[in-house]
C-alpha positions in Angstrom: 15.7 9.6 4.7 12.7 10.6 2.9 9.5 11.7 4.5 5.8 11.5 3.0 2.3 12.5 3.8 -1.1 12.3 2.6 -4.6 12.1 3.9 -6.5 9.4 2.4 -10.6 9.2 1.8 -12.6 9.4 4.5 -14.5 6.4 2.9 -12.8 3.0 1.9 -14.7 2.7 -1.2 -13.6 6.3 -2.1 -12.2 6.8 -5.6 -11.2 10.2 -5.2 -7.4 11.2 -6.5 -4.9 11.4 -3.1 -2.1 13.7 -3.4 1.1 12.6 -1.7 3.5 15.1 -0.8 7.1 15.2 0.5 8.7 17.1 3.4 8.8 20.0 1.4 5.2 20.0 0.3 5.8 19.3 -2.7 3.4 16.7 -4.6 5.4 13.3 -5.8 2.7 11.3 -6.8 -1.2 10.6 -6.4 -3.2 7.2 -6.3 -6.8 6.4 -6.0 -8.7 3.0 -5.5 -10.3 1.8 -8.8 -12.9 -0.5 -9.9 -13.2 -2.8 -12.9 -16.8 -1.5 -13.8 -19.7 -0.7 -12.1 -20.8 -3.9 -11.4 -17.6 -4.9 -9.3 -18.1 -1.5 -7.4 -21.5 -2.4 -6.6 -20.2 -5.9 -5.4 -18.0 -4.4 -3.3 -20.6 -2.4 -1.5 -22.0 -5.9 -0.5 -18.8 -7.3 1.0 -18.1 -4.6 3.1 -15.5 -2.5 1.0 -13.0 -4.8 1.0 -13.1 -7.7 -1.5 -12.1 -6.3 -4.3 -9.2 -4.0 -3.9 -7.2 -2.1 -6.6 -5.2 1.0 -6.4 -3.5 2.8 -8.9 -0.5 5.0 -8.2 0.5 7.7 -10.5 4.2 9.3 -10.6 4.6 13.3 -10.8 3.8 13.3 -14.7 0.6 11.7 -14.2 1.3 8.5 -15.4 0.8 4.9 -14.0 3.6 3.6 -12.3 2.4 1.0 -9.4 -0.8 -1.0 -9.1 -1.9 -3.1 -6.5 -4.6 -5.7 -6.1 -6.0 -7.9 -3.7 -6.4 -11.8 -4.8 -9.0 -13.2 -2.5 -8.7 -17.1 -2.1 -10.6 -19.4 0.4 -8.2 -19.0 3.3 -4.9 -17.3 1.5 -5.7 -13.9 0.8 -2.4 -12.8 -1.5 -1.9 -9.1 -3.0 0.1 -8.3 -6.0 1.9 -5.4 -6.3 2.8 -4.7 -10.2 5.4 -2.3 -11.6 3.9 -1.1 -14.4 7.6 0.3 -15.9 9.2 -2.9 -15.5 6.7 -5.4 -15.0 8.2 -6.5 -11.8 5.4 -8.3 -9.5 5.6 -8.2 -6.0 3.3 -10.9 -4.2 2.3 -10.3 -0.7 1.1 -13.1 1.6 0.3 -13.4 5.3 3.1 -14.9 7.8 1.0 -14.6 10.8 -2.8 -14.1 10.7 -3.2 -11.8 13.8 -5.4 -9.0 13.0 -4.0 -6.6 15.5 -0.5 -7.1 14.6 -0.1 -8.9 11.1 3.0 -10.0 9.7 3.6 -10.4 5.7 6.2 -11.6 3.3 6.9 -10.0 0.0 8.6 -11.8 -2.8 9.3 -10.0 -6.1 10.2 -11.3 -9.7 13.7 -10.4 -9.1 14.4 -13.0 -6.4 14.2 -10.0 -3.3 12.2 -11.2 -0.4 10.7 -8.7 2.3 8.7 -8.4 5.6 6.2 -6.2 6.9 5.3 -6.3 10.6 3.1 -3.8 12.2 2.2 -3.5 15.9 -0.4 -1.9 17.2 -0.9 1.7 17.5 3.0 1.8 16.4 4.5 2.3 12.7 4.3 -0.5 10.3 7.9 -1.5 9.6 9.4 -2.8 6.4 12.5 -5.1 6.6 15.1 -5.9 3.9 17.6 -8.7 4.9 16.4 -8.0 8.8 17.2 -4.1 8.8 14.0 -1.6 8.8 14.4 0.4 5.3 10.7 1.9 5.8 8.1 2.6 7.9 4.2 3.6 7.6 1.8 4.9 10.0 -1.8 6.6 9.6 -2.5 8.3 13.0 -6.0 9.0 13.9 -5.6 11.7 16.2 -4.8 13.7 13.0 -7.7 12.7 11.2 -6.0 10.0 9.4 -3.3 11.5 8.2 -0.6 9.4 7.0 3.0 9.0 7.2 5.7 7.3 5.0 9.5 7.5 5.8 12.2 5.9 3.5 15.7 4.9 4.5 18.3 6.0 2.2 19.5 2.3 2.1 16.2 0.7 1.2 16.7 -1.3 -2.0 13.2 0.2 -2.9 13.3 4.1 -3.2 10.1 4.8 -5.2 6.9 6.2 -2.2 4.7 4.9 -5.1 5.6 1.2 -4.5 5.1 1.9 -0.7 1.9 3.8 -1.3 0.5 1.2 -3.2 1.6 -1.6 -0.7 0.5 -0.1 2.2 -3.4 1.2 1.0 -3.7 -2.2 0.1 -2.7 -4.4 3.2 -3.8 -1.8 5.8 -6.0 0.9 4.6 -8.5 -1.3 3.2 -7.0 -4.9 4.3 -8.9 -8.2 4.6 
């Protein structure tokens, strides 16, 4: 199992670059929230910092690897995670709209499907073919230090993907 930690910004609309470290303390990737321009950032301020969501996740070499965007639609919010290297898209939509314990369906262009289930005060669990393959948790008792664990049998091995996904749907969310 691979384990990673990071401390997200204290303010939702921060564009600060955040380091993600592995269990040995080595930085494996970085990420930040981005805005297309100053007008979009200003509009986001008026929409409570969760309407215009975009996260860019960079690999060890500083090259953009994944980009996540919120696609607000009336009554049907979706998220799109894009693998920049191979242009594979992951579309994330709600299965259940429960605020306390939401469930998400993730479909990628290669045909794979995943689900994410979040229980109150517990890990957000990422499932493939009914088996838990990754988990994510933000601990308020540790000043929102965030933990990510990826199992060896996960079809997606890149922590950059999971960081992008979970920052979009849980850190900012709806």
